[in-house]
C-alpha positions in Angstrom: 20.2 -23.3 -0.9 22.6 -24.0 2.1 22.4 -27.6 3.4 20.4 -28.7 6.3 22.4 -30.1 9.2 20.9 -31.6 12.3 22.8 -31.0 15.4 21.4 -32.2 18.7 22.1 -30.0 21.7 22.2 -30.9 25.5 19.0 -29.5 27.1 17.2 -29.2 23.8 13.8 -30.6 23.3 14.4 -34.1 22.1 13.8 -34.8 18.5 13.0 -38.4 19.4 10.1 -37.1 21.4 8.7 -34.9 18.8 5.3 -35.8 17.3 5.8 -37.0 13.7 4.7 -34.3 11.1 1.8 -36.3 9.8 0.6 -36.9 13.3 0.7 -33.4 14.6 -1.2 -32.2 11.5 -3.9 -34.5 12.6 -3.5 -33.5 16.3 -7.3 -32.6 16.7 -8.2 -36.2 16.1 -5.4 -37.4 18.1 -5.8 -35.3 21.2 -8.9 -37.0 22.6 -7.3 -40.5 22.4 -4.0 -39.1 23.9 -5.9 -37.7 27.0 -7.8 -40.8 27.4 -4.5 -42.8 27.4 -3.0 -40.5 29.9 -5.9 -40.9 32.2 -5.5 -44.7 32.0 -1.8 -44.4 32.7 -2.3 -42.2 35.8 -4.8 -44.6 37.3 -3.1 -47.8 36.5 -1.7 -48.6 40.0 -3.5 -46.0 42.3 0.1 -45.7 44.1 2.5 -42.8 44.3 4.5 -44.0 41.5 1.6 -44.0 39.0 1.4 -40.2 39.2 2.7 -38.3 36.1 5.5 -35.8 36.7 4.4 -32.8 34.7 8.1 -31.5 34.5 9.1 -34.7 32.8 6.3 -34.9 30.2 7.7 -35.2 26.6 8.2 -32.0 24.7 6.1 -32.6 21.6 6.5 -30.2 18.7 3.8 -27.8 18.4 1.6 -28.1 15.3 2.9 -25.9 12.5 -0.8 -24.4 12.1 -0.6 -23.2 15.8 3.0 -21.8 15.7 2.1 -19.8 12.5 -1.2 -18.5 13.6 -0.7 -17.6 17.3 2.1 -15.3 18.0 3.2 -11.7 18.7 4.4 -9.4 16.0 3.0 -5.8 16.9 4.0 -4.5 13.5 1.0 -6.4 12.2 -1.5 -6.1 15.2 -1.6 -6.6 18.9 -3.9 -9.7 18.8 -2.4 -13.2 18.6 -4.1 -13.9 15.3 -3.4 -10.5 13.7 0.1 -11.3 12.2 -1.0 -14.3 10.3 -3.9 -12.3 8.8 -2.0 -9.1 8.2 1.6 -10.0 7.3 1.0 -10.8 3.6 2.0 -7.1 3.0 5.6 -7.8 4.2 8.1 -8.2 1.3 11.0 -10.5 2.4 12.8 -10.2 -0.9 15.0 -8.4 -1.7 16.3 -7.9 1.9 19.5 -6.6 3.3 21.0 -6.6 6.9 23.4 -3.7 7.8 26.2 -4.5 10.5 27.6 -1.4 12.1 29.2 0.0 15.4 32.1 -1.3 17.2 33.4 -3.6 14.6 36.5 -3.7 12.2 34.6 -4.5 9.1 31.1 -3.0 9.0 29.1 -3.8 5.9 25.8 -5.0 4.5 24.6 -8.6 3.5 21.8 -9.5 1.3 19.7 -12.4 2.5 20.9 -14.6 -0.4 24.4 -14.0 0.7 23.4 -15.1 4.2 21.7 -18.3 3.0 24.8 -19.0 0.9 27.5 -18.2 3.6 26.0 -20.0 6.7 24.9 -23.7 6.5 21.5 -24.1 8.2 20.9 -26.5 11.1 17.7 -27.7 12.6 17.2 -26.7 16.1 14.2 -28.0 18.1 13.7 -25.4 20.8 11.2 -24.5 23.5 9.7 -21.0 23.2 8.5 -19.5 26.3 6.5 -16.2 26.0 6.6 -13.8 28.8 2.8 -13.9 28.9 3.1 -17.5 30.3 2.4 -19.6 27.2 4.8 -21.7 25.4 5.6 -23.9 22.2 8.2 -26.3 20.9 9.3 -25.3 17.3 11.7 -26.9 14.9 13.8 -23.9 13.6 16.2 -23.7 10.7 19.0 -21.5 11.2 22.6 -20.9 12.2 24.5 -19.5 15.3 24.3 -15.7 15.5 27.9 -15.7 16.6 29.0 -17.1 13.1 27.6 -14.0 11.4 28.9 -11.6 14.0 32.4 -12.9 13.9 32.6 -12.1 10.1 32.4 -8.4 11.0 35.3 -8.5 13.6 33.8 -6.9 16.7 36.3 -4.8 18.5 37.2 -4.9 22.3 34.6 -2.2 22.8 31.7 -4.4 21.6 30.1 -5.4 24.9 26.7 -5.5 23.5 24.7 -6.2 20.3 21.5 -4.4 19.2 19.1 -5.9 16.6 16.7 -3.8 14.8 13.5 -4.9 13.1 12.2 -3.3 9.8 10.0 -0.3 10.1 8.1 0.4 6.9 4.7 1.9 7.1 3.9 0.7 3.7 4.6 -2.9 4.4 3.6 -2.6 8.2 0.6 -0.1 8.1 -0.1 -0.6 11.7 3.2 1.0 12.6 1.6 4.3 11.7 0.1 4.0 15.2 2.3 4.7 18.2 1.6 1.3 19.8 5.4 0.9 20.5 8.5 3.2 19.8 9.3 2.0 16.4 11.5 0.5 15.0 11.4 -2.6 17.3 14.9 -3.0 18.9 16.2 -5.8 21.0 19.7 -6.5 22.5 22.1 -9.1 24.0 25.3 -9.0 25.9 28.1 -10.0 23.5 28.8 -13.3 25.3 25.1 -14.1 25.0 25.0 -13.3 21.3 28.0 -15.5 20.7 26.6 -18.4 22.6 26.1 -21.3 20.2 22.3 -21.7 21.3 21.6 -18.3 20.1 20.6 -18.5 16.4 19.3 -16.4 13.5 16.4 -18.5 12.1 15.6 -18.4 8.4 13.0 -21.2 8.5 10.8 -23.5 10.6 9.1 -26.9 10.1 11.5 -27.6 7.2 10.3 -24.6 5.3 11.2 -21.0 4.8 10.1 -18.6 7.6 6.6 -17.3 7.2 6.1 -13.5 7.2 4.2 -13.6 10.4 7.0 -15.4 12.2 9.6 -12.9 11.2 10.7 -13.6 7.7 13.3 -13.6 6.2 15.6 -13.4 9.3 14.7 -13.5 13.1 16.5 -14.0 16.3 15.9 -17.1 18.5 17.4 -17.1 22.0 15.7 -20.1 23.7 16.7 -19.4 27.3 15.0 -15.9 27.2 11.5 -14.9 27.0 10.1 -14.7 23.4 10.1 -10.9 23.1 13.9 -10.9 23.0 13.8 -12.6 19.7 13.3 -9.7 17.2 11.9 -10.5 13.9 12.5 -9.3 10.3 16.0 -8.0 11.2 17.4 -5.3 9.0 20.3 -3.9 11.2 22.8 -5.3 13.8 24.8 -2.8 15.8 27.7 -3.5 18.2 27.7 -1.2 21.1 29.9 -0.4 24.1 27.0 0.5 26.5 23.8 -1.5 27.0 21.5 -0.7 24.1 18.1 0.6 24.0 15.5 -2.1 23.8 11.9 -1.6 23.0 9.9 -3.3 25.8 12.5 -2.5 28.5 12.2 1.2 27.6 8.4 1.1 27.4 7.9 -0.8 30.8 11.2 -1.4 32.6 9.4 -2.6 35.7 7.7 -5.4 33.6 10.3 -6.3 30.9 13.9 -6.6 32.0 16.9 -6.3 29.6 18.0 -9.8 30.4 14.5 -11.5 30.3 15.9 -14.9 31.2 13.1 -17.4 31.8 12.8 -17.6 35.5 10.0 -19.1 37.4 11.1 -17.4 40.7 10.6 -13.8 39.3 7.0 -13.0 38.5 5.8 -10.5 36.0 4.1 -7.7 38.0 0.7 -8.8 36.6 1.0 -12.6 36.7 3.0 -15.5 38.0 5.8 -17.0 35.9 5.9 -20.4 37.9 3.7 -22.3 35.4 3.0 -22.0 31.7 0.4 -23.0 29.2 1.9 -25.2 26.5 -0.2 -24.6 23.3 -2.1 -27.8 22.6 -2.2 -28.9 26.2 -5.0 -28.5 28.7 -3.0 -28.7 32.0 -0.3 -26.1 32.8 3.2 -27.3 33.3 6.0 -26.0 35.6 8.3 -23.4 34.0 11.9 -24.4 34.0 14.8 -22.1 34.9 16.4 -20.7 31.8 13.6 -22.6 29.9 15.4 -25.9 30.5 18.7 -24.8 29.1 20.4 -24.0 32.4 23.2 -26.5 32.1 24.5 -24.7 29.0 23.8 -20.9 29.8 23.6 -20.4 33.6 27.3 -19.8 33.8 26.9 -16.7 31.8 25.1 -15.1 34.9 27.4 -16.5 37.7 27.3 -14.0 40.6 24.5 -11.9 39.3 21.3 -11.2 41.2 18.8 -12.5 38.7 15.9 -11.1 40.7 17.4 -7.6 40.3 18.8 -8.1 36.8 15.7 -9.7 35.5 
């Protein structure tokens, strides 16, 4: 197995602020005491400086149990708990990923080849769902750009489309037209090459669970979670902006860019605040999910309300 490398990134949720594994596994016991302590802290002076700043609250790692039992993966059901209950039918081995389109060296890689070729790093990233809930997850993966460069994209490669497995035997619920299968997502080539965009093969120091997109999923921390396609089987370089599933299904609700933006509401709810799983109070949503220092320059001069 490829070695694990820890590389801290500016703007990332701080590992020093992460709840220790043993502690977050006992979070139910810990929560009551933590809330009581927070109440004492807020009331210690009674002055303005004693108020807690919600935007500055530490980013604690979400308990593994929550991150693996509450998520979206419509191929296994539309309720948050469905993927954990139904994804046992997914077979993540053997697995291949085909790379095609505007590149000089199209080809296919097996998942074992991927694991051997690309050293994995631990990235502790915030995850912000378009539905206004969020988590903090320690992923194991490698930069998407490292894989893309192996296939030598041509000057015509302006975008990258990623496609999820569509197998009605392994994913029986895709026999229903819930979405236009297979699930497809896409990025501009400069977004895909950005070092914060990774292909994840694991989380919480373990292999990626089926319900979280085994054996290979995209993670783009400054975008809403639906951009991060799961169980990827195909990558295609394109000259034109590619078809993406949610944008095609409801273009007035799910933009192609899908950058986390508290100033652009979903038509049916506000994006200004979010519910961090495991917390009682909502917290302010950060532009670009808190990674603006690294990625905002990708969108210089763009109208982010129009190109949402």
